[in-house]
PDB file of N, H, CA, C and O in Angstrom:
ATOM      1  N   MET A   1     151.088  59.378  84.752  1.00  0.00           N
ATOM      2  CA  MET A   1     150.084  60.399  84.553  1.00  0.00           C
ATOM      3  C   MET A   1     149.539  60.359  83.122  1.00  0.00           C
ATOM      4  O   MET A   1     148.333  60.490  82.912  1.00  0.00           O
ATOM      5  N   LEU A   2     150.416  60.182  82.155  1.00  0.00           N
ATOM      6  H   LEU A   2     151.396  60.076  82.327  1.00  0.00           H
ATOM      7  CA  LEU A   2     149.992  60.104  80.759  1.00  0.00           C
ATOM      8  C   LEU A   2     149.119  58.879  80.515  1.00  0.00           C
ATOM      9  O   LEU A   2     148.142  58.935  79.768  1.00  0.00           O
ATOM     10  N   LYS A   3     149.486  57.769  81.158  1.00  0.00           N
ATOM     11  H   LYS A   3     150.279  57.723  81.765  1.00  0.00           H
ATOM     12  CA  LYS A   3     148.676  56.549  81.018  1.00  0.00           C
ATOM     13  C   LYS A   3     147.278  56.767  81.586  1.00  0.00           C
ATOM     14  O   LYS A   3     146.302  56.270  81.026  1.00  0.00           O
ATOM     15  N   PHE A   4     147.171  57.495  82.677  1.00  0.00           N
ATOM     16  H   PHE A   4     147.964  57.899  83.131  1.00  0.00           H
ATOM     17  CA  PHE A   4     145.882  57.774  83.284  1.00  0.00           C
ATOM     18  C   PHE A   4     145.012  58.619  82.358  1.00  0.00           C
ATOM     19  O   PHE A   4     143.821  58.343  82.216  1.00  0.00           O
ATOM     20  N   ILE A   5     145.576  59.627  81.737  1.00  0.00           N
ATOM     21  H   ILE A   5     146.544  59.851  81.852  1.00  0.00           H
ATOM     22  CA  ILE A   5     144.831  60.483  80.811  1.00  0.00           C
ATOM     23  C   ILE A   5     144.380  59.676  79.594  1.00  0.00           C
ATOM     24  O   ILE A   5     143.241  59.810  79.147  1.00  0.00           O
ATOM     25  N   LEU A   6     145.264  58.847  79.063  1.00  0.00           N
ATOM     26  H   LEU A   6     146.189  58.739  79.427  1.00  0.00           H
ATOM     27  CA  LEU A   6     144.883  58.003  77.925  1.00  0.00           C
ATOM     28  C   LEU A   6     143.788  57.017  78.319  1.00  0.00           C
ATOM     29  O   LEU A   6     142.876  56.756  77.533  1.00  0.00           O
ATOM     30  N   LEU A   7     143.872  56.468  79.529  1.00  0.00           N
ATOM     31  H   LEU A   7     144.612  56.680  80.167  1.00  0.00           H
ATOM     32  CA  LEU A   7     142.836  55.558  80.009  1.00  0.00           C
ATOM     33  C   LEU A   7     141.495  56.276  80.120  1.00  0.00           C
ATOM     34  O   LEU A   7     140.462  55.710  79.761  1.00  0.00           O
ATOM     35  N   LEU A   8     141.495  57.516  80.613  1.00  0.00           N
ATOM     36  H   LEU A   8     142.334  57.975  80.905  1.00  0.00           H
ATOM     37  CA  LEU A   8     140.259  58.292  80.695  1.00  0.00           C
ATOM     38  C   LEU A   8     139.659  58.542  79.315  1.00  0.00           C
ATOM     39  O   LEU A   8     138.443  58.461  79.144  1.00  0.00           O
ATOM     40  N   ILE A   9     140.495  58.842  78.341  1.00  0.00           N
ATOM     41  H   ILE A   9     141.483  58.908  78.481  1.00  0.00           H
ATOM     42  CA  ILE A   9     140.019  59.079  76.975  1.00  0.00           C
ATOM     43  C   ILE A   9     139.405  57.806  76.406  1.00  0.00           C
ATOM     44  O   ILE A   9     138.344  57.854  75.784  1.00  0.00           O
ATOM     45  N   VAL A  10     140.056  56.682  76.612  1.00  0.00           N
ATOM     46  H   VAL A  10     140.918  56.643  77.118  1.00  0.00           H
ATOM     47  CA  VAL A  10     139.539  55.406  76.109  1.00  0.00           C
ATOM     48  C   VAL A  10     138.218  55.062  76.790  1.00  0.00           C
ATOM     49  O   VAL A  10     137.276  54.631  76.125  1.00  0.00           O
ATOM     50  N   VAL A  11     138.136  55.245  78.100  1.00  0.00           N
ATOM     51  H   VAL A  11     138.901  55.595  78.640  1.00  0.00           H
ATOM     52  CA  VAL A  11     136.891  54.958  78.825  1.00  0.00           C
ATOM     53  C   VAL A  11     135.773  55.867  78.325  1.00  0.00           C
ATOM     54  O   VAL A  11     134.642  55.412  78.160  1.00  0.00           O
ATOM     55  N   TYR A  12     136.066  57.137  78.083  1.00  0.00           N
ATOM     56  H   TYR A  12     136.985  57.507  78.217  1.00  0.00           H
ATOM     57  CA  TYR A  12     135.069  58.073  77.566  1.00  0.00           C
ATOM     58  C   TYR A  12     134.553  57.626  76.197  1.00  0.00           C
ATOM     59  O   TYR A  12     133.348  57.636  75.947  1.00  0.00           O
ATOM     60  N   LEU A  13     135.466  57.240  75.323  1.00  0.00           N
ATOM     61  H   LEU A  13     136.445  57.232  75.526  1.00  0.00           H
ATOM     62  CA  LEU A  13     135.050  56.820  73.981  1.00  0.00           C
ATOM     63  C   LEU A  13     134.228  55.537  74.024  1.00  0.00           C
ATOM     64  O   LEU A  13     133.258  55.397  73.280  1.00  0.00           O
ATOM     65  N   VAL A  14     134.605  54.610  74.882  1.00  0.00           N
ATOM     66  H   VAL A  14     135.393  54.724  75.487  1.00  0.00           H
ATOM     67  CA  VAL A  14     133.850  53.363  75.004  1.00  0.00           C
ATOM     68  C   VAL A  14     132.453  53.648  75.553  1.00  0.00           C
ATOM     69  O   VAL A  14     131.470  53.099  75.056  1.00  0.00           O
ATOM     70  N   MET A  15     132.359  54.488  76.556  1.00  0.00           N
ATOM     71  H   MET A  15     133.157  54.935  76.960  1.00  0.00           H
ATOM     72  CA  MET A  15     131.040  54.812  77.124  1.00  0.00           C
ATOM     73  C   MET A  15     130.164  55.530  76.108  1.00  0.00           C
ATOM     74  O   MET A  15     128.962  55.274  76.032  1.00  0.00           O
ATOM     75  N   ARG A  16     130.753  56.420  75.333  1.00  0.00           N
ATOM     76  H   ARG A  16     131.729  56.628  75.395  1.00  0.00           H
ATOM     77  CA  ARG A  16     129.989  57.132  74.308  1.00  0.00           C
ATOM     78  C   ARG A  16     129.458  56.175  73.247  1.00  0.00           C
ATOM     79  O   ARG A  16     128.324  56.319  72.790  1.00  0.00           O
ATOM     80  N   THR A  17     130.274  55.201  72.856  1.00  0.00           N
ATOM     81  H   THR A  17     131.195  55.084  73.228  1.00  0.00           H
ATOM     82  CA  THR A  17     129.843  54.205  71.877  1.00  0.00           C
ATOM     83  C   THR A  17     128.715  53.342  72.440  1.00  0.00           C
ATOM     84  O   THR A  17     127.746  53.056  71.736  1.00  0.00           O
ATOM     85  N   VAL A  18     128.831  52.928  73.695  1.00  0.00           N
ATOM     86  H   VAL A  18     129.618  53.160  74.267  1.00  0.00           H
ATOM     87  CA  VAL A  18     127.786  52.112  74.323  1.00  0.00           C
ATOM     88  C   VAL A  18     126.476  52.879  74.405  1.00  0.00           C
ATOM     89  O   VAL A  18     125.411  52.318  74.149  1.00  0.00           O
ATOM     90  N   VAL A  19     126.544  54.152  74.758  1.00  0.00           N
ATOM     91  H   VAL A  19     127.410  54.608  74.965  1.00  0.00           H
ATOM     92  CA  VAL A  19     125.326  54.974  74.846  1.00  0.00           C
ATOM     93  C   VAL A  19     124.683  55.118  73.471  1.00  0.00           C
ATOM     94  O   VAL A  19     123.459  55.065  73.358  1.00  0.00           O
ATOM     95  N   ARG A  20     125.481  55.297  72.434  1.00  0.00           N
ATOM     96  H   ARG A  20     126.476  55.340  72.527  1.00  0.00           H
ATOM     97  CA  ARG A  20     124.921  55.404  71.077  1.00  0.00           C
ATOM     98  C   ARG A  20     124.243  54.117  70.662  1.00  0.00           C
ATOM     99  O   ARG A  20     123.180  54.147  70.043  1.00  0.00           O
ATOM    100  N   ILE A  21     124.842  52.988  70.993  1.00  0.00           N
ATOM    101  H   ILE A  21     125.706  52.963  71.496  1.00  0.00           H
ATOM    102  CA  ILE A  21     124.255  51.695  70.633  1.00  0.00           C
ATOM    103  C   ILE A  21     122.943  51.498  71.372  1.00  0.00           C
ATOM    104  O   ILE A  21     121.969  51.025  70.785  1.00  0.00           O
ATOM    105  N   LEU A  22     122.900  51.851  72.642  1.00  0.00           N
ATOM    106  H   LEU A  22     123.691  52.235  73.119  1.00  0.00           H
ATOM    107  CA  LEU A  22     121.682  51.678  73.427  1.00  0.00           C
ATOM    108  C   LEU A  22     120.581  52.644  73.016  1.00  0.00           C
ATOM    109  O   LEU A  22     119.403  52.316  73.154  1.00  0.00           O
ATOM    110  N   ARG A  23     120.925  53.808  72.521  1.00  0.00           N
ATOM    111  H   ARG A  23     121.883  54.074  72.409  1.00  0.00           H
ATOM    112  CA  ARG A  23     119.914  54.790  72.112  1.00  0.00           C
ATOM    113  C   ARG A  23     119.236  54.442  70.810  1.00  0.00           C
ATOM    114  O   ARG A  23     118.112  54.895  70.594  1.00  0.00           O
ATOM    115  N   GLY A  24     119.822  53.692  69.951  1.00  0.00           N
ATOM    116  H   GLY A  24     120.736  53.325  70.127  1.00  0.00           H
ATOM    117  CA  GLY A  24     119.151  53.393  68.696  1.00  0.00           C
ATOM    118  C   GLY A  24     120.105  52.905  67.639  1.00  0.00           C
ATOM    119  O   GLY A  24     119.757  52.899  66.458  1.00  0.00           O
ATOM    120  N   GLY A  25     121.240  52.514  68.003  1.00  0.00           N
ATOM    121  H   GLY A  25     121.522  52.519  68.963  1.00  0.00           H
ATOM    122  CA  GLY A  25     122.170  51.953  67.037  1.00  0.00           C
ATOM    123  C   GLY A  25     123.095  52.982  66.439  1.00  0.00           C
ATOM    124  O   GLY A  25     122.866  54.188  66.524  1.00  0.00           O
ATOM    125  N   LEU A  26     124.118  52.486  65.849  1.00  0.00           N
ATOM    126  H   LEU A  26     124.305  51.506  65.780  1.00  0.00           H
ATOM    127  CA  LEU A  26     125.062  53.342  65.154  1.00  0.00           C
ATOM    128  C   LEU A  26     124.476  53.782  63.825  1.00  0.00           C
ATOM    129  O   LEU A  26     123.466  53.236  63.382  1.00  0.00           O
ATOM    130  N   PHE A  27     125.087  54.745  63.197  1.00  0.00           N
ATOM    131  H   PHE A  27     125.908  55.188  63.557  1.00  0.00           H
ATOM    132  CA  PHE A  27     124.572  55.313  61.955  1.00  0.00           C
ATOM    133  C   PHE A  27     124.456  54.261  60.862  1.00  0.00           C
ATOM    134  O   PHE A  27     123.442  54.190  60.168  1.00  0.00           O
ATOM    135  N   PHE A  28     125.480  53.454  60.709  1.00  0.00           N
ATOM    136  H   PHE A  28     126.304  53.512  61.272  1.00  0.00           H
ATOM    137  CA  PHE A  28     125.458  52.481  59.614  1.00  0.00           C
ATOM    138  C   PHE A  28     124.520  51.325  59.900  1.00  0.00           C
ATOM    139  O   PHE A  28     124.085  50.658  58.962  1.00  0.00           O
ATOM    140  N   ILE A  29     124.193  51.062  61.138  1.00  0.00           N
ATOM    141  H   ILE A  29     124.546  51.604  61.900  1.00  0.00           H
ATOM    142  CA  ILE A  29     123.232  50.010  61.461  1.00  0.00           C
ATOM    143  C   ILE A  29     121.816  50.525  61.224  1.00  0.00           C
ATOM    144  O   ILE A  29     120.970  49.798  60.704  1.00  0.00           O
ATOM    145  N   ASN A  30     121.559  51.754  61.597  1.00  0.00           N
ATOM    146  H   ASN A  30     122.246  52.345  62.020  1.00  0.00           H
ATOM    147  CA  ASN A  30     120.223  52.332  61.543  1.00  0.00           C
ATOM    148  C   ASN A  30     119.911  52.959  60.190  1.00  0.00           C
ATOM    149  O   ASN A  30     118.841  53.542  60.013  1.00  0.00           O
ATOM    150  N   LYS A  31     120.821  52.849  59.243  1.00  0.00           N
ATOM    151  H   LYS A  31     121.690  52.376  59.386  1.00  0.00           H
ATOM    152  CA  LYS A  31     120.664  53.542  57.964  1.00  0.00           C
ATOM    153  C   LYS A  31     119.500  52.991  57.144  1.00  0.00           C
ATOM    154  O   LYS A  31     118.873  53.748  56.402  1.00  0.00           O
ATOM    155  N   GLY A  32     119.189  51.696  57.251  1.00  0.00           N
ATOM    156  H   GLY A  32     119.698  51.080  57.854  1.00  0.00           H
ATOM    157  CA  GLY A  32     118.169  51.082  56.418  1.00  0.00           C
ATOM    158  C   GLY A  32     116.755  51.472  56.771  1.00  0.00           C
ATOM    159  O   GLY A  32     115.902  51.545  55.886  1.00  0.00           O
ATOM    160  N   SER A  33     116.479  51.725  58.037  1.00  0.00           N
ATOM    161  H   SER A  33     117.171  51.666  58.756  1.00  0.00           H
ATOM    162  CA  SER A  33     115.105  52.021  58.430  1.00  0.00           C
ATOM    163  C   SER A  33     114.939  53.518  58.662  1.00  0.00           C
ATOM    164  O   SER A  33     115.674  54.107  59.454  1.00  0.00           O
ATOM    165  N   PRO A  34     113.978  54.135  57.981  1.00  0.00           N
ATOM    166  CA  PRO A  34     113.780  55.570  58.153  1.00  0.00           C
ATOM    167  C   PRO A  34     113.184  55.888  59.521  1.00  0.00           C
ATOM    168  O   PRO A  34     112.403  55.104  60.061  1.00  0.00           O
ATOM    169  N   THR A  35     113.548  57.018  60.068  1.00  0.00           N
ATOM    170  H   THR A  35     114.182  57.654  59.629  1.00  0.00           H
ATOM    171  CA  THR A  35     113.008  57.441  61.352  1.00  0.00           C
ATOM    172  C   THR A  35     111.624  58.041  61.138  1.00  0.00           C
ATOM    173  O   THR A  35     111.184  58.224  60.003  1.00  0.00           O
ATOM    174  N   GLN A  36     110.948  58.344  62.232  1.00  0.00           N
ATOM    175  H   GLN A  36     111.305  58.195  63.154  1.00  0.00           H
ATOM    176  CA  GLN A  36     109.595  58.895  62.149  1.00  0.00           C
ATOM    177  C   GLN A  36     109.600  60.225  61.410  1.00  0.00           C
ATOM    178  O   GLN A  36     108.700  60.489  60.612  1.00  0.00           O
ATOM    179  N   SER A  37     110.600  61.069  61.663  1.00  0.00           N
ATOM    180  H   SER A  37     111.331  60.854  62.311  1.00  0.00           H
ATOM    181  CA  SER A  37     110.622  62.378  61.000  1.00  0.00           C
ATOM    182  C   SER A  37     110.864  62.228  59.503  1.00  0.00           C
ATOM    183  O   SER A  37     110.322  62.997  58.708  1.00  0.00           O
ATOM    184  N   GLU A  38     111.677  61.240  59.109  1.00  0.00           N
ATOM    185  H   GLU A  38     112.117  60.615  59.754  1.00  0.00           H
ATOM    186  CA  GLU A  38     111.910  61.022  57.682  1.00  0.00           C
ATOM    187  C   GLU A  38     110.646  60.517  57.005  1.00  0.00           C
ATOM    188  O   GLU A  38     110.353  60.900  55.873  1.00  0.00           O
ATOM    189  N   ARG A  39     109.890  59.656  57.691  1.00  0.00           N
ATOM    190  H   ARG A  39     110.128  59.345  58.611  1.00  0.00           H
ATOM    191  CA  ARG A  39     108.649  59.150  57.107  1.00  0.00           C
ATOM    192  C   ARG A  39     107.632  60.269  56.950  1.00  0.00           C
ATOM    193  O   ARG A  39     106.968  60.356  55.917  1.00  0.00           O
ATOM    194  N   SER A  40     107.501  61.124  57.953  1.00  0.00           N
ATOM    195  H   SER A  40     108.041  61.053  58.792  1.00  0.00           H
ATOM    196  CA  SER A  40     106.512  62.192  57.873  1.00  0.00           C
ATOM    197  C   SER A  40     106.908  63.231  56.829  1.00  0.00           C
ATOM    198  O   SER A  40     106.039  63.794  56.163  1.00  0.00           O
ATOM    199  N   SER A  41     108.205  63.494  56.675  1.00  0.00           N
ATOM    200  H   SER A  41     108.911  63.037  57.216  1.00  0.00           H
ATOM    201  CA  SER A  41     108.615  64.479  55.680  1.00  0.00           C
ATOM    202  C   SER A  41     108.411  63.947  54.267  1.00  0.00           C
ATOM    203  O   SER A  41     108.083  64.715  53.362  1.00  0.00           O
ATOM    204  N   SER A  42     108.600  62.651  54.062  1.00  0.00           N
ATOM    205  H   SER A  42     108.867  62.027  54.796  1.00  0.00           H
ATOM    206  CA  SER A  42     108.377  62.109  52.725  1.00  0.00           C
ATOM    207  C   SER A  42     106.892  62.103  52.384  1.00  0.00           C
ATOM    208  O   SER A  42     106.526  62.354  51.236  1.00  0.00           O
ATOM    209  N   SER A  43     106.029  61.822  53.361  1.00  0.00           N
ATOM    210  H   SER A  43     106.326  61.619  54.294  1.00  0.00           H
ATOM    211  CA  SER A  43     104.595  61.876  53.086  1.00  0.00           C
ATOM    212  C   SER A  43     104.155  63.316  52.864  1.00  0.00           C
ATOM    213  O   SER A  43     103.238  63.568  52.083  1.00  0.00           O
ATOM    214  N   GLY A  44     104.800  64.264  53.544  1.00  0.00           N
ATOM    215  H   GLY A  44     105.545  64.059  54.179  1.00  0.00           H
ATOM    216  CA  GLY A  44     104.491  65.677  53.332  1.00  0.00           C
ATOM    217  C   GLY A  44     104.857  66.113  51.932  1.00  0.00           C
ATOM    218  O   GLY A  44     104.150  66.915  51.321  1.00  0.00           O
ATOM    219  N   ARG A  45     105.964  65.589  51.416  1.00  0.00           N
ATOM    220  H   ARG A  45     106.538  64.938  51.912  1.00  0.00           H
ATOM    221  CA  ARG A  45     106.358  65.916  50.038  1.00  0.00           C
ATOM    222  C   ARG A  45     105.348  65.363  49.048  1.00  0.00           C
ATOM    223  O   ARG A  45     105.035  66.013  48.051  1.00  0.00           O
ATOM    224  N   GLN A  46     104.831  64.160  49.316  1.00  0.00           N
ATOM    225  H   GLN A  46     105.085  63.632  50.126  1.00  0.00           H
ATOM    226  CA  GLN A  46     103.839  63.576  48.412  1.00  0.00           C
ATOM    227  C   GLN A  46     102.576  64.415  48.407  1.00  0.00           C
ATOM    228  O   GLN A  46     101.959  64.600  47.357  1.00  0.00           O
ATOM    229  N   ILE A  47     102.184  64.922  49.560  1.00  0.00           N
ATOM    230  H   ILE A  47     102.685  64.772  50.412  1.00  0.00           H
ATOM    231  CA  ILE A  47     100.987  65.756  49.640  1.00  0.00           C
ATOM    232  C   ILE A  47     101.212  67.054  48.866  1.00  0.00           C
ATOM    233  O   ILE A  47     100.328  67.503  48.137  1.00  0.00           O
ATOM    234  N   GLU A  48     102.388  67.654  49.021  1.00  0.00           N
ATOM    235  H   GLU A  48     103.107  67.289  49.613  1.00  0.00           H
ATOM    236  CA  GLU A  48     102.674  68.888  48.296  1.00  0.00           C
ATOM    237  C   GLU A  48     102.655  68.649  46.797  1.00  0.00           C
ATOM    238  O   GLU A  48     102.118  69.469  46.052  1.00  0.00           O
ATOM    239  N   GLU A  49     103.227  67.549  46.340  1.00  0.00           N
ATOM    240  H   GLU A  49     103.663  66.883  46.945  1.00  0.00           H
ATOM    241  CA  GLU A  49     103.220  67.258  44.905  1.00  0.00           C
ATOM    242  C   GLU A  49     101.798  67.068  44.405  1.00  0.00           C
ATOM    243  O   GLU A  49     101.457  67.531  43.317  1.00  0.00           O
ATOM    244  N   ALA A  50     100.969  66.394  45.184  1.00  0.00           N
ATOM    245  H   ALA A  50     101.246  66.017  46.068  1.00  0.00           H
ATOM    246  CA  ALA A  50      99.574  66.196  44.777  1.00  0.00           C
ATOM    247  C   ALA A  50      98.845  67.529  44.718  1.00  0.00           C
ATOM    248  O   ALA A  50      98.044  67.756  43.811  1.00  0.00           O
ATOM    249  N   ASP A  51      99.111  68.412  45.670  1.00  0.00           N
ATOM    250  H   ASP A  51      99.762  68.228  46.407  1.00  0.00           H
ATOM    251  CA  ASP A  51      98.478  69.726  45.660  1.00  0.00           C
ATOM    252  C   ASP A  51      98.863  70.508  44.407  1.00  0.00           C
ATOM    253  O   ASP A  51      98.014  71.133  43.772  1.00  0.00           O
ATOM    254  N   TYR A  52     100.140  70.468  44.060  1.00  0.00           N
ATOM    255  H   TYR A  52     100.829  69.961  44.576  1.00  0.00           H
ATOM    256  CA  TYR A  52     100.582  71.177  42.861  1.00  0.00           C
ATOM    257  C   TYR A  52      99.926  70.605  41.602  1.00  0.00           C
ATOM    258  O   TYR A  52      99.585  71.350  40.682  1.00  0.00           O
ATOM    259  N   GLU A  53      99.753  69.294  41.564  1.00  0.00           N
ATOM    260  H   GLU A  53     100.029  68.689  42.311  1.00  0.00           H
ATOM    261  CA  GLU A  53      99.109  68.686  40.392  1.00  0.00           C
ATOM    262  C   GLU A  53      97.653  69.126  40.287  1.00  0.00           C
ATOM    263  O   GLU A  53      97.167  69.400  39.190  1.00  0.00           O
ATOM    264  N   VAL A  54      96.956  69.194  41.414  1.00  0.00           N
ATOM    265  H   VAL A  54      97.350  68.971  42.305  1.00  0.00           H
ATOM    266  CA  VAL A  54      95.550  69.623  41.412  1.00  0.00           C
ATOM    267  C   VAL A  54      95.455  71.080  40.974  1.00  0.00           C
ATOM    268  O   VAL A  54      94.590  71.434  40.173  1.00  0.00           O
ATOM    269  N   ILE A  55      96.337  71.920  41.493  1.00  0.00           N
ATOM    270  H   ILE A  55      97.040  71.632  42.143  1.00  0.00           H
ATOM    271  CA  ILE A  55      96.317  73.334  41.120  1.00  0.00           C
ATOM    272  C   ILE A  55      96.603  73.498  39.633  1.00  0.00           C
ATOM    273  O   ILE A  55      95.946  74.288  38.956  1.00  0.00           O
ATOM    274  N   ALA A  56      97.576  72.758  39.124  1.00  0.00           N
ATOM    275  H   ALA A  56      98.110  72.115  39.674  1.00  0.00           H
ATOM    276  CA  ALA A  56      97.914  72.859  37.704  1.00  0.00           C
ATOM    277  C   ALA A  56      96.747  72.402  36.832  1.00  0.00           C
ATOM    278  O   ALA A  56      96.455  73.026  35.811  1.00  0.00           O
ATOM    279  N   SER A  57      96.088  71.331  37.223  1.00  0.00           N
ATOM    280  H   SER A  57      96.325  70.824  38.052  1.00  0.00           H
ATOM    281  CA  SER A  57      94.956  70.859  36.417  1.00  0.00           C
ATOM    282  C   SER A  57      93.787  71.841  36.490  1.00  0.00           C
ATOM    283  O   SER A  57      93.077  72.022  35.501  1.00  0.00           O
ATOM    284  N   ASN A  58      93.576  72.474  37.641  1.00  0.00           N
ATOM    285  H   ASN A  58      94.152  72.327  38.444  1.00  0.00           H
ATOM    286  CA  ASN A  58      92.511  73.475  37.752  1.00  0.00           C
ATOM    287  C   ASN A  58      92.811  74.682  36.880  1.00  0.00           C
ATOM    288  O   ASN A  58      91.906  75.240  36.259  1.00  0.00           O
ATOM    289  N   LEU A  59      94.073  75.090  36.827  1.00  0.00           N
ATOM    290  H   LEU A  59      94.808  74.636  37.331  1.00  0.00           H
ATOM    291  CA  LEU A  59      94.442  76.218  35.973  1.00  0.00           C
ATOM    292  C   LEU A  59      94.218  75.884  34.505  1.00  0.00           C
ATOM    293  O   LEU A  59      93.743  76.724  33.741  1.00  0.00           O
ATOM    294  N   LYS A  60      94.556  74.665  34.109  1.00  0.00           N
ATOM    295  H   LYS A  60      94.942  73.983  34.730  1.00  0.00           H
ATOM    296  CA  LYS A  60      94.350  74.257  32.719  1.00  0.00           C
ATOM    297  C   LYS A  60      92.865  74.245  32.384  1.00  0.00           C
ATOM    298  O   LYS A  60      92.467  74.654  31.293  1.00  0.00           O
ATOM    299  N   ASN A  61      92.041  73.772  33.328  1.00  0.00           N
ATOM    300  H   ASN A  61      92.365  73.439  34.214  1.00  0.00           H
ATOM    301  CA  ASN A  61      90.594  73.739  33.097  1.00  0.00           C
ATOM    302  C   ASN A  61      90.033  75.158  32.961  1.00  0.00           C
ATOM    303  O   ASN A  61      89.180  75.405  32.107  1.00  0.00           O
ATOM    304  N   LYS A  62      90.501  76.085  33.788  1.00  0.00           N
ATOM    305  H   LYS A  62      91.193  75.885  34.481  1.00  0.00           H
ATOM    306  CA  LYS A  62      90.021  77.465  33.719  1.00  0.00           C
ATOM    307  C   LYS A  62      90.456  78.128  32.411  1.00  0.00           C
ATOM    308  O   LYS A  62      89.686  78.878  31.809  1.00  0.00           O
ATOM    309  N   GLU A  63      91.666  77.858  31.978  1.00  0.00           N
ATOM    310  H   GLU A  63      92.291  77.249  32.466  1.00  0.00           H
ATOM    311  CA  GLU A  63      92.136  78.414  30.718  1.00  0.00           C
ATOM    312  C   GLU A  63      91.318  77.844  29.553  1.00  0.00           C
ATOM    313  O   GLU A  63      90.993  78.558  28.604  1.00  0.00           O
ATOM    314  N   HIS A  64      90.994  76.567  29.636  1.00  0.00           N
ATOM    315  H   HIS A  64      91.258  75.987  30.407  1.00  0.00           H
ATOM    316  CA  HIS A  64      90.202  75.944  28.561  1.00  0.00           C
ATOM    317  C   HIS A  64      88.778  76.516  28.553  1.00  0.00           C
ATOM    318  O   HIS A  64      88.216  76.753  27.484  1.00  0.00           O
ATOM    319  N   ASP A  65      88.192  76.738  29.741  1.00  0.00           N
ATOM    320  H   ASP A  65      88.649  76.546  30.610  1.00  0.00           H
ATOM    321  CA  ASP A  65      86.832  77.294  29.820  1.00  0.00           C
ATOM    322  C   ASP A  65      86.796  78.751  29.365  1.00  0.00           C
ATOM    323  O   ASP A  65      85.775  79.201  28.846  1.00  0.00           O
ATOM    324  N   ALA A  66      87.878  79.492  29.546  1.00  0.00           N
ATOM    325  H   ALA A  66      88.708  79.126  29.968  1.00  0.00           H
ATOM    326  CA  ALA A  66      87.906  80.898  29.186  1.00  0.00           C
ATOM    327  C   ALA A  66      87.949  81.077  27.654  1.00  0.00           C
ATOM    328  O   ALA A  66      87.549  82.129  27.155  1.00  0.00           O
ATOM    329  N   LYS A  67      88.412  80.099  26.925  1.00  0.00           N
ATOM    330  H   LYS A  67      88.736  79.244  27.330  1.00  0.00           H
ATOM    331  CA  LYS A  67      88.525  80.223  25.462  1.00  0.00           C
ATOM    332  C   LYS A  67      87.225  80.088  24.791  1.00  0.00           C
ATOM    333  O   LYS A  67      87.152  80.168  23.565  1.00  0.00           O
TER     334      LYS A  67
END
């Protein structure tokens, strides 16, 4: 009975590993290439930084014009 339970656990772990590999690789294999969500979030950060730079430069221009 114990051997059967251990066999079920081993089969479960093997199947889980196979499913992970088929879905897109293991974590350490897929680490080098960014996913779509990571790419979009990094481009979103670049847009936010550019927006802040434009706002800061506009504020400096308004302060200079007010003097």
